[in-house]
Structure formats: structure tokens, C-alpha cells
C-alpha positions, -999 to 999 in steps of 0.1 A, spaced: 169 -240 357 194 -216 370 215 -196 346 237 -169 359 272 -158 367 292 -151 398 283 -120 416 301 -105 446 302 -121 481 270 -132 498 270 -101 521 272 -77 492 241 -57 483 228 -73 451 197 -53 443 168 -58 419 148 -25 418 115 -20 401 115 17 399 85 40 393 75 74 408 80 59 443 100 31 457 96 7 486 125 -14 499 114 -49 511 138 -74 526 135 -108 508 132 -127 540 101 -107 551 79 -115 521 62 -145 507 74 -160 475 49 -152 447 53 -159 410 45 -122 401 59 -89 414 43 -55 407 57 -20 407 70 -6 430 92 -33 445 128 -41 452 149 -68 469 183 -69 486 202 -101 490 206 -103 528 210 -140 536 192 -153 567 209 -182 584 180 -197 602 188 -233 593 155 -235 573 150 -251 539 161 -222 518 190 -215 541 202 -250 537 199 -248 500 219 -215 500 190 -197 482 173 -163 489 141 -166 468 123 -137 451 98 -154 428 87 -191 428 65 -209 403 62 -246 401 97 -261 404 114 -229 394 130 -204 417 142 -169 409 165 -154 434 200 -153 449 220 -186 451 250 -185 474 274 -214 483 281 -199 517 281 -166 536 317 -161 525 314 -174 490 301 -161 457 265 -159 446 245 -165 415 213 -148 405 189 -169 385 188 -147 355 220 -128 354 252 -114 369 259 -85 392 232 -59 399 199 -59 380 173 -31 381 146 -17 358 145 20 351 113 32 333 107 -4 322 142 -13 310 158 -43 327 195 -34 330 226 -53 342 254 -34 359 287 -43 373 293 -36 409 309 -3 400 278 8 381 292 0 346 263 -11 323 267 -47 310 234 -56 293 198 -45 291 165 -56 276 159 -24 255 123 -22 269 125 14 281 92 33 274 72 1 269 52 6 302 65 -24 321 43 -30 352 57 -62 366 79 -92 366 67 -128 368 81 -163 366 60 -189 347 57 -225 357 79 -234 327 107 -212 341 102 -182 318 110 -149 334 87 -123 319 84 -85 320 47 -76 313 27 -43 308 -5 -31 322 -25 -53 298 -6 -83 310 11 -85 275 46 -98 274 72 -70 268 103 -92 273 109 -128 283 140 -148 291 129 -177 268 138 -154 239 174 -151 251 188 -186 259 223 -190 271 234 -227 271 202 -244 282 166 -251 271 137 -263 293 105 -280 281 83 -255 264 112 -234 253 121 -230 216 153 -223 198 145 -195 174 160 -191 139 190 -167 142 195 -175 179 220 -199 194 230 -218 225 266 -211 235 283 -233 260 302 -221 291 340 -220 291 340 -247 317 317 -261 344 331 -235 369 333 -206 345 300 -195 329 315 -170 305 307 -177 268 328 -206 256 339 -221 222 309 -242 212 275 -230 198 243 -247 185 221 -226 162 190 -230 141 197 -215 107 166 -214 85 154 -250 88 185 -267 99 204 -272 132 242 -269 133 268 -270 160 301 -252 154 333 -238 170 334 -201 178 344 -176 166 325 -171 134 316 -208 129 352 -215 119 345 -252 122 311 -269 120 312 -303 137 275 -312 136 249 -307 108 233 -291 91 205 -314 102 172 -304 87 145 -303 114 113 -323 110 88 -302 131 94 -266 123 67 -244 138 51 -229 107 56 -192 103 78 -189 134 110 -205 123 117 -222 156 121 -257 169 106 -265 203 118 -287 232 90 -308 246 89 -336 271 103 -366 253 119 -349 223 138 -321 208 127 -324 171 146 -354 157 162 -362 191 141 -386 211 144 -384 249 130 -404 278 96 -390 288 92 -381 325 72 -361 349 103 -350 367 122 -317 360 144 -318 330 165 -297 306 190 -299 277 223 -281 278 252 -274 254 282 -281 276 318 -269 276 330 -300 257 306 -294 228 281 -322 237 244 -315 239 231 -335 268 197 -340 283 193 -341 321 165 -353 344 160 -349 381 163 -383 397 167 -390 434 173 -353 440 202 -352 416 206 -341 380 213 -372 359 224 -372 322 199 -394 302 210 -387 266 239 -374 246 221 -359 216 248 -353 190 271 -382 195 252 -406 172 258 -381 143 293 -370 151 308 -401 166 329 -401 197 358 -384 180 338 -358 161 341 -330 187 367 -303 181 396 -300 205 385 -332 222 419 -345 231 438 -312 237 471 -301 222 488 -328 202 462 -353 213 448 -379 188 413 -394 192 406 -430 183 373 -448 192 366 -422 218 399 -425 236 427 -399 236 463 -409 229 495 -392 218 511 -393 184 536 -422 179 566 -424 156 555 -446 126 577 -477 123 596 -470 156 571 -469 184 598 -473 210 607 -437 205 582 -416 225 581 -381 211 550 -372 231 535 -383 264 502 -374 280 500 -342 301 479 -361 327 477 -398 332 443 -394 349 428 -370 323 439 -380 288 418 -352 272 443 -326 285 465 -333 255 502 -343 252 536 -326 256 568 -331 238 594 -355 253 619 -350 224 622 -317 205 612 -322 169 634 -309 141 616 -288 115 643 -291 89 642 -327 75 658 -333 40 638 -343 9 605 -332 23 579 -306 12 569 -282 40 541 -258 44 546 -230 69 518 -213 89 527 -184 111 503 -169 136 476 -179 161 438 -185 158 426 -196 124 461 -206 113 463 -232 140 427 -244 132 437 -247 95 467 -269 105 446 -291 127 420 -296 100 446 -306 76 463 -330 100 429 -346 108 419 -350 72 452 -363 58 459 -385 88 427 -404 80 428 -409 42 453 -425 18 451 -424 -20 477 -423 -47 463 -389 -58 464 -373 -24 496 -359 -9 512 -380 19 515 -362 52 547 -372 70 540 -352 101 539 -317 116 559 -297 141 553 -265 160 576 -240 176 558 -212 195 536 -195 168 555 -212 139 537 -243 126 550 -266 98 533 -294 79 557 -319 65 548 -337 32 565 -363 10 587 -343 -13 572 -337 -48 600 -332 -73 581 -312 -99 565 -288 -74 530 -273 -79 510 -274 -111 509 -236 -115 545 -233 -125 539 -257 -154 507 -242 -168 516 -205 -162 554 -207 -170 578 -180 -179 600 -205 -196 587 -222 -227 606 -254 -219 583 -260 -189 552 -263 -211 534 -296 -207 525 -319 -236 488 -328 -243 493 -363 -229 507 -349 -196 479 -324 -193 453 -351 -199 470 -374 -173 471 -346 -147 434 -338 -152 426 -375 -148 447 -377 -116 429 -346 -101 395 -362 -110 404 -395 -93 416 -377 -61 384 -357 -59 362 -387 -66 379 -405 -37 374 -376 -14 337 -373 -23 326 -409 -26 355 -433 -21 359 -431 17 338 -439 47 331 -402 51 327 -374 25 354 -348 23 350 -314 7 384 -299 -2 371 -263 -7 404 -249 -21 411 -267 -54 435 -246 -75 468 -252 -94 489 -241 -64 474 -269 -43 481 -297 -69 516 -311 -66 535 -332 -92 560 -359 -85 590 -368 -107 567 -387 -131 541 -359 -132 516 -379 -111 493 -353 -96 484 -352 -59 459 -329 -41 474 -309 -13 465 -283 13 434 -295 32 434 -266 57 399 -255 46 384 -289 41 351 -302 56 344 -337 66 308 -349 63 289 -381 70 283 -402 39 245 -395 40 250 -358 46 245 -339 14 251 -303 25 274 -284 48 271 -251 65 303 -230 64 315 -194 61 328 -184 28 363 -198 22 386 -206 -7 404 -186 -33 387 -159 -54 384 -170 -90 380 -207 -81 350 -203 -57 316 -215 -70 286 -193 -74 262 -198 -45 287 -195 -16 268 -165 -3 241 -190 8 265 -205 33 251 -240 25 274 -260 1 278 -294 -14 307 -313 -30 297 -295 -62 318 -265 -51 348 -287 -56 334 -297 -90 332 -261 -100 368 -254 -89 379 -285 -109 363 -270 -140 383 -238 -136 415 -257 -132 408 -279 -163 402 -247 -183 434 -232 -171 454 -264 -179 440 -264 -214 444 -226 -221 478 -221 -203 466 -190 -186 449 -179 -153 412 -175 -150 417 -138 -142 447 -121 -159 448 -85 -148 477 -76 -171 454 -83 -201 431 -58 -218 396 -57 -202 380 -78 -229 407 -105 -224 410 -103 -187 384 -130 -177 389 -164 -191 352 -174 -185 340 -144 -206 363 -156 -235 351 -192 -230 314 -180 -234 322 -160 -265 342 -187 -282 316 -213 -274 290 -191 -291 312 -186 -321 321 -224 -323 358 -215 -320 368 -232 -287 403 -242 -301 412 -204 -303 416 -207 -265 441 -235 -262 477 -230 -252 495 -217 -283 529 -227 -268 520 -264 -268 526 -279 -302 505 -310 -298 472 -294 -287 459 -287 -321 465 -322 -335 444 -336 -306 415 -313 -314 387 -338 -307 400 -347 -273 408 -311 -264 372 -300 -273 358 -329 -253 378 -318 -223 365 -282 -227 330 -295 -227 337 -314 -195 350 -281 -180 318 -263 -191 297 -291 -175 315 -286 -142 311 -248 -145 273 -247 -147 260 -219 -124 233 -240 -109 250 -267 -90 223 -293 -98 235 -292 -134 271 -300 -125 282 -337 -126 295 -356 -96 332 -365 -99 325 -402 -106 306 -391 -137 335 -369 -147 357 -400 -144 334 -420 -165 335 -394 -193 373 -392 -191 376 -430 -193 351 -431 -222 323 -449 -204 298 -421 -208 293 -388 -227 290 -352 -215 254 -343 -208 238 -324 -237 223 -289 -235 251 -272 -216 247 -236 -208 278 -215 -216 265 -184 -196 287 -188 -165 277 -155 -149 239 -155 -147 216 -178 -126 201 -208 -143 169 -227 -137 175 -259 -118 179 -290 -139 155 -309 -116 136 -303 -84 161 -298 -57 157 -302 -19 178 -272 -9 178 -261 27 167 -226 17 185 -194 11 207 -186 40 224 -154 50 261 -156 57 256 -136 88 258 -157 119 233 -157 148 234 -128 171 262 -128 197 236 -120 223 223 -151 240 210 -135 271 229 -124 302 257 -145 316 
């Protein structure tokens, strides 16, 4: 296994110095190739062109152990070199292994100064180790993986593999694989903005060490061909985790570990700009109903994954359409792509219809079917009394929202978590049919995947308790639905900062009125038909309370909410109206453990 970066030319002096009170300079060509080096010692990369084995391989060895070589790897006398561990110059000073740029600028170090390092050795497994006078390990490369694991190496909780930018550029790229508590996840950098694999709970966690080990034939749940040949697994620049074996003197891929979970189209940025993935193949968007008009064509006929370019400029001002504008780079674009991917795959009467999207430089627009009555918030928080909704319309809208969410969670081939349910994201057509909109924060899961790992996202006031764990289920949408139901019934926002402190938070008032048995005191006073429908209104408030349980195991699934709304079942008894304090679980729950929202360390060893 060789992990490193480009250094200077082959004739440059790339030095490893093991410095103590004295020093001795030894040319690499004049020494044997042991697996251990002791202080004092040093090496300079002076290639010898004697047409021998190492010369033909372009390698100047320093340490050799088993099938592993630690040294300088140069393509030619004029080309660039790699060092097996890292980039540029490396030396130890008082036991601290330090990387420096050619101009002496520090890049990275092992932070082992003062730990009495006495030598450097390369194990038969390929682990480069700094050890002390008692032969105890002070630092080892296995604890700092980059993009690769070899048999015997473990991925430790809180660390991650990070792919290279490309096969020819070994700088840190976009894709990472991490072990978070007891689950593996793969995600898009930076800050895990999009998780495309997992969380997958590991089967063989090493007890007490919080790590999962790669052995010959398996990487936990992933089974691999057993072999006596050299092998490794690598997270690659396209986001795939592949296993390689040495066959006939060449590295051959033998397994694609994630693809059975993600599917061929489950990797972010797979088809490039404007590209669309279907059954593993990349194509360009086509005009629906008029495929003879080619708005896009592939950037490269040979490499369809390079994306598409515009043939015909798209107008961003169509009539009778609802548009959402996103300005700016980075996560704005990711939000748009997530929304296009989700809405382009699902169709339901209570989900907004995406007509298309267009982009002009940093300005991005999503184009929806026009919804004549706008968003729900202007009807439940109106300044004009005439905009107040009747009880029947309120009930109908709540039922529509529940149907849309039930479809997202359980009615499609995959499970979709919306993650930003609020009145502003619920649109109403001319007949007040409600449709869920804005899927920019949504997560798509496999049907049998019950949890997702994600950074905190959504809108304050509608986000469920428990987001700090970073592991969520569809019950976060259920909680947001409960808040929206309460706002529809009460005609006010969950948090009204213009109100006195005791009236500011709707959930506090809900708790108090539930204790007093006066829930009807909360209903919208500007709607004349709420009081006459007292029984139905109170039932709807109990549904909201059920959805707002602090412990997510006590919340219903959306299909159960629908059954209650359609009078096929009743609200569960023994609801807890304390919406602020943690509750005991309703039943044993197989949670993945409490997780910190902090992501694994950026440091994955030198590159």
C-alpha cells in the first residue's frame, strides 16, 4: 500500500532525518533494506539507475517488510516522486515526525515530541510505527488512514476515510466514509452535507475499542473473496468503496462494497452538471412531451459522467408558474439538486409538481406548477380577517398534509424524510388542496433503513427534540406535522415574540390548557365555526399532542395518523402533555446510540 502525494522532482533532496545528539547521513543505495531503523539515521532520495529491480520499478527503498515497501517512488528521473507515507520532506526532531514543504513550511506532524522515540519500523501488515526504547508504539500510520485500509487495519470511531480528488490528484476530495459510534456512513464533504450510504450498523464491533476491522475475506458486513495475495479496500474519487487484489502482477477490483445498498444511481454528483442517472447510465434532461427539442447534450460522447451543457438557453420567466429562487454557491446548489432528485422521482396529489429548473450563473430557479392560493401561512396567520379558513377547510388541509407525508414515508419504493415541514412549505391550489413543497433538505432512505445520519437542519420551532443526536427517523416529520396542526387550529405561530412572555410559546400554553381541561381556549377566535365543532377540534388537538411526544417512540407513524383522521382507529391513550422534558421510551428501542453532532476529525493522516 502506497499512500502519498507528489513531491518535487526525482533529483531533489527529499530527506528523512532521525535526529538525536549526533547525525549520520547514509545514502539509500548503500544500505540493506531492513524493516526497522534506529537513531541516528537519515536518507536522501538519490535515484540509482543501474537497471536493477528497484530501478525498473522506480523505487528507492528505505524499509521493507513482507510485501510492503517504505521509500521514494518516482516515475522517472525527470518526473515527480511519491513517498510511501507522505508528501514533501519528512524528519523527526526530538521524536516528532514532521512534514514540511520544500521551502520549510510545516504541513503536519505526529505530535510525539518528548515521547522518547528511538526508531521507525514497517510491520508486515504495512503499518509504519514510531517506537520508544521499550519497543512500545508511540505513533502508527494505521491510526491515521487516508483513503485506504489493508488487512489487519481498523477504522476507528471518529476517524474517516476521505477519497482523493481524482486518480491523479491525491488531495482530499469530496467523499468520506466514517464509523460513527456503531454505524458506518458515507457522505459528501464538507460537513456531511449529503449522506449517500448508511447509517449501517456494524455486526462485529471490537468491544471497548469502538472500531471495525478489515480482515482477509470481510470488512464487517461486507464479504470479500479470500486470498493469499496482497489486497486492500479504497474509497475512490467517485464515492465507491472498492476492494482490490493483486492478480497477475496487477491490481484488480474484486468487489464494489456500497453499490448493493445505494444502487447504481445512489452516488452524489455521479452524472455531472445537469446529468440524469437512470439504471446506472447518465443521460441529459429531455423536454417532456416534445423530445425532438434538445435543450441539453452530453459534454462528452465518450464519458457520459461529465455532465451536459445547454443547447438552447432556458427562459426563467414562464407565466402561471410558481418559482423558488436560490442565490449563491455551495449548499444552495446542493439544496436544489436534492429537491430536483426527490421531486423528479415521486408523484402524488399532495406533493407539489416540479415543472423544471433553470440556472444562470449563481442564480438558480425551481419551477413549480402554479398554486393559486399560495402558502398556508398567509391563511392561518392572516392580517385580514377575510382570509380566515373554515373548520372544514382546516380539517381538509390537515388530512392532505397527512396523506402527503404518509406517501413519502411508506407509499413509495424508498422512504423520504422531508425535514422541513412548516406552513410556508405547504402550498394551496384554487380548491385549497394542500401540497407539500420545498424538498431541499430532504433525505432519501432505503425502505428497510429506519434511521438516517444528518447534520441538524430545518426551521427552529418545527424541529423535533433529539436532533442533537444526529440520528433521525421519519418521526421528525411527524413532530413537525404536530406543530403545524396546532398552528392551524390555534391561528397563531408556535413562537410569537410579540406576545407577553407567558403567552409567547404555544406549546407552553398547550401544556397548561391540557392540565386545566380547557383546550378550546386555544382555538382560533376569528373562526366562527370552530366552537360548534368542539368534539372534532379536541380530537385534532389530541392528534397533535400524540405527534408532539418528546420521545419519538411514542409518536405515531403517519399511516396511523391517517387512520385516526379517517375514523378507523383512536388516538393512543396516556398522552404526555409535557413537551419540554425527556420521557421514558414507550417500548424498548434499538437506537444506534447517542451521537455527537461533531463530525470525525479532518485529519486522516498525511497526503
